[in-house]
C-alpha positions as CSV (number, residue, x, y, z in Angstrom):
1,X,-19.4,8.6,-26.8
2,X,-16.0,8.5,-28.7
3,X,-15.7,4.8,-28.0
4,X,-19.1,3.7,-29.1
5,X,-19.1,5.9,-32.2
6,X,-15.7,4.5,-33.4
7,X,-16.8,0.9,-32.5
8,X,-19.8,1.3,-34.7
9,X,-17.8,2.7,-37.6
10,X,-15.3,-0.2,-37.3
11,X,-18.2,-2.8,-37.1
12,X,-19.9,-1.4,-40.3
13,X,-16.5,-0.8,-42.0
14,X,-17.1,2.9,-42.6
15,X,-14.1,3.9,-40.5
16,X,-11.4,5.6,-42.5
17,X,-8.0,4.0,-42.1
18,X,-4.6,5.5,-42.6
19,X,-1.4,3.4,-42.5
20,X,1.9,5.2,-42.2
21,X,4.6,3.2,-44.0
22,X,3.9,1.4,-47.2
23,X,6.7,-1.1,-47.2
24,X,6.6,-4.9,-46.8
25,X,4.5,-4.6,-43.6
26,X,2.3,-1.6,-44.2
27,X,1.2,-2.2,-47.8
28,X,-0.1,-5.8,-47.4
29,X,-2.0,-4.6,-44.2
30,X,-3.5,-1.7,-46.1
31,X,-4.6,-4.0,-48.9
32,X,-6.3,-6.4,-46.5
33,X,-8.3,-3.6,-44.9
34,X,-9.2,-2.3,-48.3
35,X,-10.4,-5.7,-49.4
36,X,-12.5,-5.9,-46.3
37,X,-14.4,-2.8,-47.4
38,X,-12.5,0.0,-45.5
39,X,-11.4,3.2,-47.3
40,X,-7.6,3.1,-46.8
41,X,-4.9,5.7,-47.3
42,X,-1.3,4.6,-47.4
43,X,1.0,7.4,-46.2
44,X,4.7,7.3,-47.0
45,X,7.4,9.9,-47.3
46,X,9.1,8.1,-50.3
47,X,7.9,10.0,-53.4
48,X,9.0,7.3,-55.8
49,X,7.2,4.6,-53.8
50,X,4.0,6.7,-53.6
51,X,4.1,7.5,-57.3
52,X,4.5,3.8,-58.1
53,X,1.7,2.8,-55.8
54,X,-0.6,5.4,-57.3
55,X,0.2,4.0,-60.7
56,X,-0.7,0.5,-59.5
57,X,2.8,-0.8,-59.2
58,X,3.2,-3.1,-56.1
59,X,6.4,-2.9,-54.1
60,X,6.0,-6.2,-52.4
61,X,5.9,-9.8,-53.7
62,X,2.8,-10.4,-51.6
63,X,0.6,-8.2,-53.9
64,X,0.0,-8.4,-57.6
65,X,-0.2,-5.2,-59.6
66,X,-3.6,-5.9,-60.9
67,X,-5.0,-6.5,-57.4
68,X,-3.7,-3.1,-56.3
69,X,-5.1,-1.4,-59.4
70,X,-8.5,-3.0,-58.7
71,X,-8.6,-1.5,-55.2
72,X,-7.5,1.9,-56.5
73,X,-10.3,1.8,-59.2
74,X,-12.8,0.9,-56.5
75,X,-11.8,3.9,-54.4
76,X,-10.7,1.7,-51.5
77,X,-7.0,2.5,-51.6
78,X,-4.8,5.5,-52.3
79,X,-1.2,6.5,-51.5
80,X,0.1,9.9,-50.6
81,X,3.0,11.7,-49.0
82,X,0.6,14.3,-47.5
83,X,0.1,13.7,-43.7
84,X,-2.8,16.1,-43.7
85,X,-5.0,13.1,-44.6
86,X,-4.7,12.1,-40.9
87,X,-7.0,14.9,-40.0
88,X,-9.8,13.0,-41.7
89,X,-9.0,9.4,-40.5
90,X,-10.6,7.4,-37.7
91,X,-7.7,4.9,-37.4
92,X,-4.0,5.4,-37.8
93,X,-1.6,2.4,-37.9
94,X,2.1,3.1,-37.7
95,X,4.3,0.6,-39.7
96,X,7.6,2.4,-40.0
97,X,11.1,0.9,-39.9
98,X,13.0,0.5,-36.7
99,X,16.6,-0.3,-37.7
100,X,19.8,-0.3,-35.7
101,X,22.3,2.5,-35.6
102,X,26.0,1.7,-36.2
103,X,26.3,1.6,-32.4
104,X,23.7,-1.2,-32.4
105,X,21.3,1.1,-30.5
106,X,17.7,1.0,-31.8
107,X,16.8,3.9,-34.1
108,X,13.3,4.9,-33.1
109,X,13.4,8.2,-34.9
110,X,10.9,7.0,-37.4
111,X,8.4,6.1,-34.7
112,X,8.9,9.5,-33.1
113,X,8.4,11.3,-36.4
114,X,5.3,9.3,-37.3
115,X,3.8,9.8,-33.8
116,X,4.4,13.5,-33.9
117,X,2.7,13.8,-37.3
118,X,-0.3,11.9,-35.9
119,X,-0.5,13.9,-32.7
120,X,-0.2,17.2,-34.6
121,X,-3.4,16.2,-36.5
122,X,-5.1,14.4,-33.6
123,X,-8.9,14.7,-33.3
124,X,-11.1,13.1,-30.6
125,X,-12.2,9.6,-31.3
126,X,-9.1,8.4,-33.1
127,X,-7.5,4.9,-32.7
128,X,-3.8,4.8,-33.0
129,X,-1.9,1.5,-33.3
130,X,1.8,1.0,-33.4
131,X,3.0,-2.1,-35.3
132,X,6.7,-1.4,-35.6
133,X,9.0,-3.8,-33.7
134,X,10.6,-1.9,-30.8
135,X,11.8,-2.0,-27.2
136,X,9.3,-2.8,-24.4
137,X,7.3,0.2,-23.2
138,X,7.8,2.3,-26.3
139,X,4.0,2.7,-26.8
140,X,3.5,4.0,-23.2
141,X,6.8,5.8,-22.6
142,X,7.3,7.4,-26.1
143,X,4.0,7.7,-28.0
144,X,1.5,8.3,-25.1
145,X,3.3,11.5,-23.8
146,X,3.2,13.0,-27.3
147,X,-0.6,12.8,-27.3
148,X,-0.9,13.9,-23.7
149,X,1.0,17.1,-24.6
150,X,-2.0,17.8,-26.9
151,X,-4.4,17.5,-24.0
152,X,-5.7,14.1,-25.1
153,X,-6.9,11.6,-22.5
154,X,-6.2,8.0,-23.5
155,X,-9.2,5.7,-23.3
156,X,-11.6,8.6,-23.6
157,X,-10.5,11.2,-26.2
158,X,-8.3,8.8,-28.2
159,X,-7.2,5.2,-28.1
160,X,-3.7,3.8,-28.2
161,X,-2.5,0.2,-28.7
162,X,0.4,-2.0,-29.9
163,X,-0.1,-4.9,-32.2
164,X,3.1,-6.5,-33.5
165,X,3.5,-7.1,-37.2
166,X,3.9,-10.8,-38.2
167,X,4.5,-10.4,-41.9
168,X,6.6,-13.2,-43.6
169,X,7.2,-11.7,-47.1
170,X,6.6,-14.0,-50.1
171,X,5.3,-16.8,-47.9
172,X,2.4,-18.2,-49.9
173,X,1.0,-20.2,-47.0
174,X,0.6,-17.4,-44.5
175,X,-0.7,-14.0,-45.7
176,X,-1.9,-11.2,-43.4
177,X,-5.4,-12.6,-43.4
178,X,-4.1,-16.0,-42.2
179,X,-2.1,-14.9,-39.2
180,X,-3.6,-14.2,-35.7
181,X,-2.9,-10.8,-34.2
182,X,-1.8,-10.0,-30.7
183,X,-3.2,-6.7,-29.3
184,X,-2.4,-4.8,-26.1
185,X,-4.0,-1.4,-25.4
186,X,-3.1,1.3,-22.9
187,X,-6.6,0.9,-21.4
188,X,-9.2,-1.9,-21.7
189,X,-11.2,0.3,-24.1
190,X,-8.1,0.7,-26.3
191,X,-7.6,-3.0,-26.4
192,X,-11.2,-3.7,-27.3
193,X,-11.2,-1.2,-30.2
194,X,-8.0,-2.4,-31.6
195,X,-9.2,-6.0,-31.4
196,X,-12.4,-5.1,-33.1
197,X,-10.4,-3.5,-35.9
198,X,-8.1,-6.4,-36.6
199,X,-11.0,-8.8,-36.1
200,X,-12.3,-7.5,-39.4
201,X,-9.4,-9.0,-41.4
202,X,-7.7,-11.9,-39.4
203,X,-9.1,-15.2,-38.1
204,X,-8.2,-14.6,-34.5
205,X,-7.2,-11.7,-32.2
206,X,-5.5,-12.5,-28.9
207,X,-5.9,-9.7,-26.4
208,X,-3.2,-9.1,-23.7
209,X,-3.2,-6.9,-20.7
210,X,-0.9,-4.1,-21.9
211,X,1.2,-2.8,-24.9
212,X,4.3,-3.9,-23.0
213,X,3.1,-7.5,-23.1
214,X,2.4,-7.3,-26.8
215,X,5.8,-5.6,-27.4
216,X,7.6,-8.4,-25.5
217,X,5.7,-11.1,-27.3
218,X,7.0,-9.9,-30.7
219,X,10.6,-9.8,-29.4
220,X,10.2,-13.3,-27.8
221,X,9.0,-14.7,-31.1
222,X,12.0,-13.5,-33.0
223,X,14.6,-14.3,-30.2
224,X,13.2,-17.8,-30.2
225,X,13.9,-18.1,-33.9
226,X,17.4,-16.5,-33.5
227,X,18.4,-18.9,-30.8
228,X,17.2,-22.0,-32.7
229,X,18.7,-21.0,-36.0
230,X,22.1,-20.6,-34.2
231,X,21.6,-24.0,-32.5
232,X,20.9,-25.7,-35.8
233,X,24.0,-24.2,-37.3
234,X,26.1,-25.3,-34.3
235,X,24.5,-28.8,-34.4
236,X,25.4,-29.1,-38.2
237,X,29.1,-28.7,-37.3
238,X,28.9,-31.7,-34.9
239,X,27.0,-33.8,-37.4
240,X,29.6,-33.0,-40.1
241,X,32.4,-34.2,-37.8
242,X,30.5,-37.4,-37.0
243,X,29.8,-38.0,-40.7
244,X,26.0,-38.0,-40.5
245,X,23.3,-36.0,-42.3
246,X,22.1,-33.0,-40.2
247,X,18.8,-33.1,-42.0
248,X,18.3,-36.7,-41.3
249,X,18.9,-36.2,-37.6
250,X,16.6,-33.2,-37.4
251,X,13.8,-34.9,-39.4
252,X,14.0,-37.9,-37.0
253,X,13.7,-35.6,-34.0
254,X,10.8,-33.8,-35.6
255,X,8.7,-37.0,-35.5
256,X,8.2,-36.2,-31.8
257,X,4.7,-34.8,-31.6
258,X,5.3,-32.5,-28.7
259,X,8.1,-30.3,-27.2
260,X,10.1,-30.0,-30.4
261,X,10.1,-27.7,-33.5
262,X,12.5,-28.3,-36.3
263,X,15.0,-25.6,-37.4
264,X,17.5,-26.3,-40.2
265,X,21.0,-24.9,-40.7
266,X,21.7,-22.2,-43.2
267,X,23.9,-19.3,-44.0
268,X,23.0,-17.6,-40.7
269,X,20.4,-15.2,-39.5
270,X,19.0,-12.8,-42.0
271,X,16.0,-10.9,-43.1
272,X,14.5,-7.7,-41.7
273,X,13.9,-8.9,-38.1
274,X,15.9,-11.8,-36.8
275,X,19.3,-10.0,-36.8
276,X,17.9,-6.9,-35.2
277,X,15.1,-7.7,-32.7
278,X,17.1,-9.5,-30.0
279,X,19.1,-6.2,-29.4
280,X,15.8,-4.4,-28.7
281,X,15.1,-6.9,-25.8
282,X,18.2,-5.9,-23.9
283,X,18.1,-2.1,-24.6
284,X,16.6,0.5,-22.4
285,X,16.6,4.2,-23.2
286,X,17.5,7.1,-20.9
287,X,14.4,8.8,-19.3
288,X,12.6,10.9,-21.9
289,X,13.2,14.6,-21.7
290,X,9.6,15.3,-20.7
291,X,9.9,13.1,-17.6
292,X,13.0,14.8,-16.2
């Protein structure tokens, strides 16, 4: 009953969507759902950011102010710091930061805080999706027990999945609506609902067998880039010593139509993800308190 009811509301776009975190990932995602016809609430604990958003001031280069204002005027988007709105939503997507501590350990406190806020206002029939990049098994080992403590049965009372964000800020060629989504649910029903949701805004949804697979896919994507950026920089040193143009060599290699992808040297790894995500791949937490 919960499954079919939510599936119908997603299909006719009457499902109410809340997205926790309105930064460079959450805001563009919220806007795409709003453009598709969903009523979307952006939830963020930054008062200044929420105030700016409510005034129609975008905080990302991927969204023009006037486009945001049009969605607000149409009643398709609002921003708030009040987590009470989660009580009235059908879908909750978590897009919070996952930085590293000074010790280089992942800081998952934002995920815990967001998950706790959602679970405290859980109602039967909700779909919860985590998009924040994190270590493998976070969805099942960290979030799932929080909801089970509320007496919720996954795949029946509520639905839980992981779908990694793939935002490339300020990239004019690849916006949210251009990029396929990977989705892995805790149960097959969770996967199908999450896939149906994202299928409303992206060209293709690739379903995998579990959240763990989806979590690892995101880390593999970014580790791949990390390794190849490092290789390009090392290769540039050799080219310089040999007196040849690094770009000319890489461009020549890139004419091969298979088995090669060009990466070019630069100042090093940067951005929000590449310097951080490889450390998530090698990190495993102590057993959670509730499993001891």
